[in-house]
N, C-alpha and C positions, 0 to 999 in steps of 0.2 A: 312298741318295739323299736321303731326307728329312732324315737327320742332317746331311748336308753343307749343305743349305739352311738349317737352323737355325743351324749353325755360322757360315755366311756372314752371316746376319742378326745374330748376336751380335757378330761382329767389326765390322760396320757400326755397330751401336749403341755399341760401345766406342770407335770412332774419334773423335778430337778434332774439334770443329767448326773450320772454317777461321778463323784469327785475323784480326782487323782489321789492315789495313796500319798500319805505325807510322812516323811521321815521326821521324827520328833527330836528336838533338842533335849539333851539329857539322857538319851537312849543310845545304844550301840548303833553306829552308822551301818546301814545295809551293805553287805558285801557285794562287790561287782568285779567283773573283769572286762576290760575294753581293749580294743586293738588301736594302737596309736597310728598317727598319719604315716609312719614308716613301716607299718605292718607288724610291730612288736606287741606282745601281750602285756597289759598292765593290770595288775590285781591290787585292790585296796589292801588285801591281807599282807602283801609284800612291803607295804609302807608302814606297817605297825612300828611304833616307837618314834614316829615323826608326826609333826603337825601336817595336815593336808587341807588345802583349799580347793574346793570345786567351784568352777566358774562356768555357768551355762552361757553360750554365746550364739550369735547369728550375725555375720557381717552385714546383712541387709537391714538390720534393725537400727533405727535412728538413735535409740538409747545406748546400744552398743557402740555406735559411731561417736556418740558424745564422749564416752570414756576412753576410747582408743584414739579418736581424732585429737583430743586434748593431751594425750599422753598419760592420763591418770591411771588407766589400767596397767599399762606397761611399768609405770613407776612403782605401783604396788607389787607387781610381780617381781621386779628386780629387788625391791626392798626385802620382801619376805623370803624369796629363794636364797638370797645372800645370807639369811639367818638359818638356812637349812629346812625351810618349809617346802613341801612338795605341792606345787600349784598345777592343777589339772584343768585344762580348758576342754569343755565338752560341747559339741554341737549335736542336738537331737532332732534337727530338721529331717523330716522323712525324705527318702530318696525320690518319692513321687512328687514332691513339692517343687515349685519353680525356684525357690530360694536354696535348694539343696546344693552343696558344693562337694565335688569329688575330693578325696584326700589331698591330691596334689594342689588343687585350687585353694583349699582351706589352708594348707601349709604355706602357699605362696602369699596369701593375704596376711597371715600372721607374721611372716618374714618382712613383708613390706611395712607393717605397722611397727616393727621392732619389738615384737612381743618377747617376753622372757619367761614364759611358763616352763615348768619342768616337763610337762607332757601335754600333748594336744591329741584329741581323739574324736571320732565321729560315733554317734549313737543312733544310727539311722533307723533302727527298729524301735527306738524310744524306750527300750526296756529299763535302762539305768535312770533316765529322766523320770519315767513314771514311778519307778521304785522310790525315788527321792521326793516325788511330788513337785518337781521343778515345773514352774508354770510360765516364767517369763525369761527374756534375755535383756539384761543379765539377771541371774538368780545365783546367790552365793551361799556356800556352805563351808563351815570350818569343823574339822575333825581333829580331836586331840590325840596325843601319842598312845593313849589307851584304846583308841578306836571308838571313842564316844563323840557323837555329834554335839558340838557345843554352841554352834550358831547356824541359823538358817534364815535367809531372807534377802533384803535389799542390800545393795552396796552402800547406800547412804540415805539420808532423809529428805533429799530434794527430788521429788517425783516429777522430773522434767527431762526433756531432751536437750536442754540448753547447757552447753559447756561452761558458761559463765557461772552457773549455779554450783559447780564443783568447789569453788573457793569458799563458799559460805555454807557448805554442807557438813553435817556431822557424818564422818565415814564410819560405818558400823564395823568394818574389818579392823581398822586402826584402833577403835574403841575396844573391841573384843580382845585383840592381841595385847593391847596395853594392860588390860585387866588380868589376862592369863599370865603374862610375864611377871606381873606383880604378885602372883599367887592368889588372885581373887577370882571368884566366879564371874562369869559373863553376866552383866547386869541386864542386858537386853538380848537374851538367847534366841528370840524369834521375832522377826518383823515381817511386814507385808512387802514382798518383792514388787517392783514395778518395772515396766518395760514392754516389749512386744511379746505377744503370746507365742509360745513355742509351737512350731508347726509339726505336731505329731501326725503320724499316719493313722489310718482307721484301724 
């Protein structure tokens, strides 16, 4: 009897943890409503007809610091928002975690970085992040004007926190938008995101 109990416990320990849900490229992007850092409601449905970029972030993450400290993320934000793209920065760090930032602190950090996103919001309960299957910071998504998710994954193909690698990286966002603007399907609609694990609550 005792052996059977230990065997059951061992099997439970070995069982994989439930995976986060994953929004799939080629499918309608899951609807969401967030409250931005100034307290305004932002709904994906209100952005229909425009390209939307979702960027998951956490200022404490070295991989996020790589792209902001080098100015790479801000450059992308400025480039795409100038073309009418709606860029939404989302922080899904749980309020109970030491890396959580209050709205005013997140806003101050983004301003200090010279960020040029259309919207910045907290997702402290993790509901939007879990719905999209966001796992790392950064984790990037592109939604087309018809509300279809056309890209989900890494910002580029250099899986490091070294800013020097940005110059030699293939940027998946630039690649995706280049293809979309040319009327072509995205050739790499899904890649494996890299970075720091998102600190979801329990």
